[in-house]
VMD Tcl script that draws the C-alpha trace (Angstrom):
set ca {
  {-30.71 21.43 -10.08}
  {-27.23 22.91 -9.71}
  {-27.27 24.72 -13.04}
  {-24.98 22.18 -14.69}
  {-27.48 21.07 -17.28}
  {-26.33 18.12 -19.39}
  {-22.72 18.27 -18.30}
  {-21.01 14.90 -18.66}
  {-18.50 14.38 -15.88}
  {-16.86 11.43 -17.62}
  {-16.14 13.06 -20.98}
  {-14.45 16.27 -19.90}
  {-10.67 15.94 -19.82}
  {-10.15 17.31 -16.30}
  {-13.45 16.22 -14.77}
  {-12.86 12.60 -15.89}
  {-9.37 12.57 -14.40}
  {-10.76 14.13 -11.20}
  {-13.39 11.38 -10.98}
  {-10.82 8.66 -11.55}
  {-8.46 10.27 -9.05}
  {-11.20 10.36 -6.41}
  {-12.09 6.73 -7.09}
  {-8.44 5.58 -6.85}
  {-7.97 7.54 -3.62}
  {-11.15 6.05 -2.25}
  {-9.95 2.53 -3.04}
  {-6.40 3.01 -1.67}
  {-7.36 4.98 1.43}
  {-8.07 1.96 3.70}
  {-4.69 0.31 3.03}
  {-2.77 3.53 3.60}
  {-4.65 4.44 6.76}
  {-4.41 0.97 8.34}
  {-0.68 0.86 7.57}
  {-0.01 4.32 9.00}
  {-2.21 3.58 12.01}
  {-0.27 0.40 12.69}
  {2.96 2.41 12.46}
  {1.67 4.98 14.94}
  {0.52 2.28 17.36}
  {3.96 0.63 17.14}
  {5.71 3.74 18.49}
  {6.77 2.95 22.05}
  {4.82 4.94 24.62}
  {8.05 5.53 26.54}
  {9.52 7.49 23.65}
  {6.49 9.77 23.43}
  {6.37 10.16 27.20}
  {10.09 11.02 27.33}
  {9.61 13.73 24.72}
  {6.63 15.08 26.62}
  {8.61 15.15 29.91}
  {11.39 17.00 28.15}
  {8.88 19.78 27.50}
  {8.18 19.20 23.83}
  {4.88 20.46 22.44}
  {2.56 18.14 20.52}
  {3.80 19.64 17.27}
  {7.42 19.12 18.29}
  {6.70 15.51 19.31}
  {5.08 14.90 15.93}
  {7.88 16.55 13.98}
  {10.87 15.18 15.93}
  {9.64 11.79 17.15}
  {6.56 10.45 15.35}
  {7.33 11.58 11.77}
  {10.92 10.20 11.71}
  {9.69 6.85 13.05}
  {6.91 6.73 10.45}
  {9.18 7.75 7.57}
  {10.02 4.17 6.43}
  {6.37 3.24 6.50}
  {5.41 6.32 4.49}
  {8.13 5.55 1.93}
  {6.88 1.99 1.50}
  {3.24 3.10 1.23}
  {4.12 5.83 -1.28}
  {6.17 3.50 -3.52}
  {3.49 0.81 -3.36}
  {0.84 3.36 -4.22}
  {2.81 4.51 -7.27}
  {3.25 0.92 -8.44}
  {-0.44 0.14 -7.84}
  {-1.50 3.26 -9.71}
  {0.10 1.83 -12.82}
  {-2.39 -1.02 -12.57}
  {-5.41 1.28 -12.72}
  {-6.97 0.22 -15.96}
  {-10.54 -0.90 -15.38}
  {-11.63 2.26 -13.60}
  {-10.31 4.54 -16.34}
  {-11.58 2.35 -19.16}
  {-15.06 1.99 -17.74}
  {-15.50 5.53 -16.42}
  {-14.31 7.20 -19.60}
  {-15.73 4.66 -22.04}
  {-12.34 3.59 -23.29}
  {-10.45 6.88 -23.00}
  {-13.08 9.56 -23.47}
  {-13.80 11.55 -26.56}
  {-10.96 11.31 -29.09}
  {-8.76 9.57 -26.53}
  {-8.21 12.71 -24.49}
  {-8.19 10.79 -21.18}
  {-5.64 8.14 -22.03}
  {-2.98 6.91 -19.65}
  {-0.25 4.49 -20.65}
  {-2.04 1.24 -19.89}
  {-5.29 2.26 -21.60}
  {-3.29 3.59 -24.57}
  {-1.37 0.28 -24.77}
  {-4.65 -1.65 -24.69}
  {-6.20 0.48 -27.42}
  {-3.18 0.22 -29.66}
  {-2.65 -3.51 -29.14}
  {-6.19 -4.80 -29.19}
  {-8.51 -2.16 -30.63}
  {-6.17 -1.08 -33.46}
  {-4.30 -4.40 -33.86}
  {-0.95 -2.60 -33.52}
  {0.56 -5.27 -31.32}
  {4.13 -4.03 -31.63}
  {3.22 -0.53 -30.44}
  {1.18 -1.92 -27.56}
  {4.12 -4.10 -26.58}
  {6.51 -1.17 -26.77}
  {4.28 0.86 -24.48}
  {4.25 -2.09 -22.07}
  {8.08 -2.14 -22.10}
  {8.15 1.60 -21.35}
  {5.86 1.02 -18.41}
  {8.12 -1.79 -17.23}
  {11.17 0.50 -17.35}
  {9.36 3.19 -15.38}
  {8.27 0.68 -12.74}
  {11.80 -0.75 -12.53}
  {13.16 2.75 -11.87}
  {10.59 3.30 -9.14}
  {11.45 -0.08 -7.62}
  {15.18 0.68 -7.69}
  {14.56 3.96 -5.89}
  {12.53 2.06 -3.30}
  {15.25 -0.57 -2.81}
  {17.91 2.14 -2.48}
  {15.87 3.91 0.20}
  {15.35 0.63 2.08}
  {19.07 -0.17 1.99}
  {19.96 3.35 3.08}
  {17.76 2.89 6.14}
  {19.69 -0.28 6.98}
  {16.85 -2.75 6.60}
  {17.48 -6.29 5.40}
  {15.80 -7.37 2.18}
}
mol new
graphics top color blue
foreach p $ca { graphics top sphere $p radius 0.5 }
foreach p [lrange $ca 0 end-1] q [lrange $ca 1 end] { graphics top cylinder $p $q radius 0.2 }
display resetview
């Protein structure tokens, strides 16, 4: 119909990652949008009105008032999204049939699963899990540092 013939979207290296990316974005979009919407609604109307009365354009209000107020929310949502993206296993495993042809679509958690359970290399699978833990700890420490810098209590 579109001239693609028998093209398999789930076995190409880039097309499979594009499909998984679209699916992950589709699943995370509601949380991000509801959180950002709540942040926008929490901005006091007086602040926006004061900026408007001072002669600020809509762009200037967004850049100088709304965006700085939303910054902590965006930081939290971004860090949470990064952490949640490490948990994406089922989508990749199912959509690429366990990593695609010759394992060309592997990410760390699928690779750890294949090494630990499909190949019975439990030590390598565990080592990959520890590497993932270290990466997530680093991301969490960055998040905590940003929260403390903004003066919020933990």
